[in-house]
Every structure is written in structure tokens, then in C-alpha cells.
C-alpha positions in Angstrom: 0.2 -0.1 -0.2 1.0 3.5 -0.9 -0.1 6.7 -0.1 -1.4 7.3 -3.8 -3.2 3.8 -3.8 -4.7 4.8 -0.3 -6.1 8.1 -2.0 -7.5 6.1 -5.1 -9.3 3.9 -2.3 -10.6 7.0 -0.2 -12.1 8.6 -3.5 -14.0 5.3 -4.4 -15.2 4.9 -1.3 -19.0 4.7 -0.6 -19.3 3.3 2.7 -21.6 5.6 4.6 -25.2 5.9 2.8 -26.1 9.4 4.7 -22.7 11.1 3.5 -23.2 9.7 0.1 -26.3 10.9 -0.4 -25.7 14.3 1.1 -22.3 15.1 -0.8 -23.8 14.3 -4.1 -26.8 16.3 -3.3 -24.9 19.1 -2.7 -22.6 19.0 -5.6 -25.7 18.6 -7.7 -27.3 21.9 -6.0 -24.3 23.8 -5.7 -24.1 27.4 -4.2 -25.2 30.4 -6.7 -21.3 32.0 -6.8 -20.2 28.6 -8.0 -22.9 27.5 -10.1 -20.7 27.3 -13.1 -18.1 25.0 -11.4 -18.1 21.2 -11.4 -18.0 20.1 -8.0 -15.8 17.0 -7.0 -18.9 15.5 -5.1 -16.9 12.7 -3.7 -14.5 11.6 -0.5 -11.4 14.2 -0.4 -8.1 12.5 0.0 -5.3 13.6 2.0 -2.9 15.9 0.4 0.6 16.9 1.0 4.4 15.9 1.0 4.7 12.2 0.9 7.7 12.7 3.2 6.0 14.7 5.6 6.8 14.7 9.3 4.0 16.7 10.4 0.5 15.3 9.7 -2.5 18.1 10.3 -6.1 16.6 10.8 -9.0 18.2 10.7 -12.9 17.0 10.7 -14.0 16.9 7.4 -14.5 18.5 3.8 -16.6 21.7 3.7 -19.6 21.7 1.7 -18.9 24.3 -0.9 -14.9 23.7 -0.1 -13.5 20.7 -0.3 -16.5 19.2 -1.6 -16.2 21.4 -4.3 -12.6 21.4 -5.0 -11.7 18.2 -4.4 -8.6 19.4 -1.8 -8.6 19.3 1.7 -9.0 22.9 3.1 -9.2 24.5 -0.2 -11.9 26.9 -1.2 -13.4 28.2 2.2 -12.8 30.3 5.0 -11.1 27.5 7.0 -8.5 27.1 4.2 -8.0 30.9 3.8 -7.2 31.0 7.7 -5.1 28.1 7.5 -2.6 28.2 4.1 -1.3 31.8 4.9 -0.2 30.6 8.3 1.5 27.7 6.9 3.3 29.7 4.2 4.5 32.4 7.0 5.6 29.1 8.4 7.5 28.2 6.0 5.7 24.7 5.1 4.0 26.1 2.1 5.1 27.7 -1.3 2.3 30.0 -1.4 -0.6 31.5 1.1 -3.6 30.6 -0.9 -5.3 27.6 -2.0 -7.8 27.7 -4.7 -8.0 24.3 -6.3 -6.1 21.3 -7.1 -4.2 22.7 -10.0 -3.2 25.9 -8.6 0.6 24.9 -7.9 0.5 24.9 -3.9 2.9 22.5 -2.6 3.1 21.6 1.0 6.9 21.4 2.6 7.1 18.7 5.4 3.3 18.5 6.1 0.8 16.3 5.0 -3.5 17.3 5.4 -5.9 14.9 6.0 -9.1 14.6 7.9 -11.2 12.1 10.7 -13.9 12.1 7.7 -13.2 12.2 3.8 -17.1 13.5 2.9 -18.9 16.6 3.9 -21.2 15.7 6.6 -24.8 17.6 7.1 -24.2 20.4 9.5 -20.6 19.5 10.1 -21.5 16.7 12.5 -20.8 13.2 11.3 -22.5 10.3 13.1 -20.3 7.9 15.3 -20.5 5.3 12.9 -19.5 7.3 10.1 -16.2 8.4 12.2 -15.5 4.9 13.0 -16.1 3.5 9.3 -13.7 6.1 7.9 -11.2 5.8 11.2 -8.9 3.3 9.0 -7.9 5.6 6.7 -6.5 7.7 8.9 -4.7 4.8 10.5 -3.1 3.9 7.7 -1.8 7.7 6.3 -0.3 7.4 10.1 1.2 4.0 9.6 2.6 5.0 6.0 3.7 8.7 6.6 5.0 7.7 10.4 4.5 11.5 11.3 6.6 12.7 14.3 4.1 15.2 15.0 0.2 15.4 14.7 -1.7 18.8 14.6 -5.3 18.2 15.7 -7.3 21.3 14.3 -10.7 20.8 16.9 -11.8 18.3 19.2 -13.0 15.9 16.7 -10.0 15.4 15.2 -8.3 15.1 18.2 -10.5 12.2 19.5 -10.4 10.7 16.2 -6.2 10.6 16.7 -6.5 9.3 20.0 -8.8 6.4 18.9 -6.4 5.4 16.2 -3.4 5.2 18.8 -6.0 3.4 21.3 -4.8 6.2 23.5 -7.1 6.0 27.0 -9.0 7.3 29.1 -9.7 10.4 27.7 -9.3 12.2 30.9 -5.7 11.7 30.5 -5.7 13.9 27.4 -8.2 16.8 27.9 -8.5 18.9 24.6 -7.4 22.4 24.6 -5.5 25.1 22.4 -1.6 24.5 22.7 -2.0 21.2 24.3 1.0 18.7 23.5 1.0 14.8 24.4 3.1 12.2 23.4 1.6 9.1 21.8 3.1 5.6 21.3 0.6 2.9 21.0 -1.3 0.8 19.0 0.6 2.0 15.8 3.3 -0.1 15.0 6.9 1.8 14.8 5.0 5.2 15.2 6.0 7.5 18.4 4.1 11.1 17.7 3.7 14.4 19.7 0.2 15.3 19.1 -0.5 19.0 19.0 -4.0 20.5 19.9 -5.2 23.7 18.3 -8.5 25.1 17.6 -10.1 24.7 14.5 -9.9 27.6 11.9 -13.4 27.7 11.3 -15.1 31.1 11.2 -17.0 30.4 14.4 -13.5 30.5 15.9 -11.9 32.9 13.8 -14.8 35.7 13.7 -15.1 35.5 17.2 -11.6 35.9 18.6 -11.1 32.5 19.9 -8.4 31.6 17.1 -6.3 34.6 15.9 -3.5 34.6 13.8 -0.8 34.8 16.3 -2.5 31.9 18.3 -2.5 30.0 15.3 1.4 30.9 14.1 2.3 29.9 17.4 1.1 26.4 16.7 3.4 25.8 13.4 6.1 27.2 15.5 5.7 24.5 18.4 5.3 21.7 16.1 8.7 22.5 14.5 10.1 22.9 17.8 8.5 19.4 18.6 10.4 17.9 15.6 13.5 18.1 17.4 12.3 16.2 20.6 10.6 13.5 18.6 
């Protein structure tokens, strides 16, 4: 199994009937601003440097972002906040991500999510998270990252489950929290770094600002030296 083979398998996945129906309905209806564009409307595979030592894990594709463009954190407000931060940290060659052919290259970073299809109201069901988890586990096995940055609580809990880390009270989620996980995934010992998700719900309210987010990537690079 290679990352390319895994990406192909992800794109072909139809394991969750509710998510299949929703992603395709959104792609058919479209948003008025994108009515002339062809939506991706399929599971969104991981994206980035195949030799990455930093793995970024988000929640799920956005309805008119990744579900439209076919690339993680691309085409919506969360991506507009994430990619400039990666660029400032020297982890991307440009500060914007508009589509799969825009020339964006990530440096030492790979981006994925705990759910690969857009869920209604951004809330995947527990069984949908479970069906998708093996994809994340296999990405971790293939990449063997030294640092995993979890964008949001759901992403963090998904990573904990991959590592069979228990109980949850030992690993509370808070912005900037760091934990060392070394269980269940053969050959992988990783620092896990928590961040608030760069959604507008957090960025427009000031819960997450650019300074706080930049500090996450500085910390991620520091952790590489401690791995």
C-alpha cells in the first residue's frame, strides 16, 4: 500500500449512505457563486508532502470548499486562514489554495481529516467516524509522522482512537496542549499538538487569531527536534 493507492481507495469509498447522498446532493445543487463550476462531490483524499513529518488532521470537507474543489481545506474560509499560516511558517510555497491545479506545494506537511465526505451540519455520526478511521490509521502508518496537529476536538479524539489512547480524561483537549502517543500504531511515536479549528466560528469570534495559530506551527517545528 502506498499513499497514492490509499488516496484512490478513499476517493472510491461509498461506505456511508447518508454521507454519499449528502455530498452528491450538495454537488448537484451547488452554491449560486459556483454554479458554473463542476463540484468534486466525492470523498476528499489527503494532500501534501509524502515525506511529511508533520500531519495535520481536520474534521471533514466543507460543503462548498473541499467538496467542491477536491482538496482538503481548499475553497472556503478555513483554508483561507490555514494556508497563509502554513506559508508564514515556511511549510507551503504560497499563501493561498484555490483548487487542485493552483501550484500549491506543502513542505514537510500532509493534510487529512477524520471524515472524508462532507457531513450534514458538519456533524458526522459516530458510526461514520468509525468507518473512516482506518483510512487515517493507514495514513499514519505510511507517513510515520513525528508530529500530528489536530485542528479541533473531533480531530483530536479521532487521533486518540487510532492510537488506542485511553482514558480520555488523561488527554483533555485545549488549544496548545501537547501529548506523546506511542501505542497501537507499529513503529510510530508521535507528539500530538492541539489547536482550535480555523473555522469562522472561531476566527471571527476571536477565539482563534493569527498570532495564536502561528504559535502552533512554531511549536510543531520545535517538537520535531524532540521526537
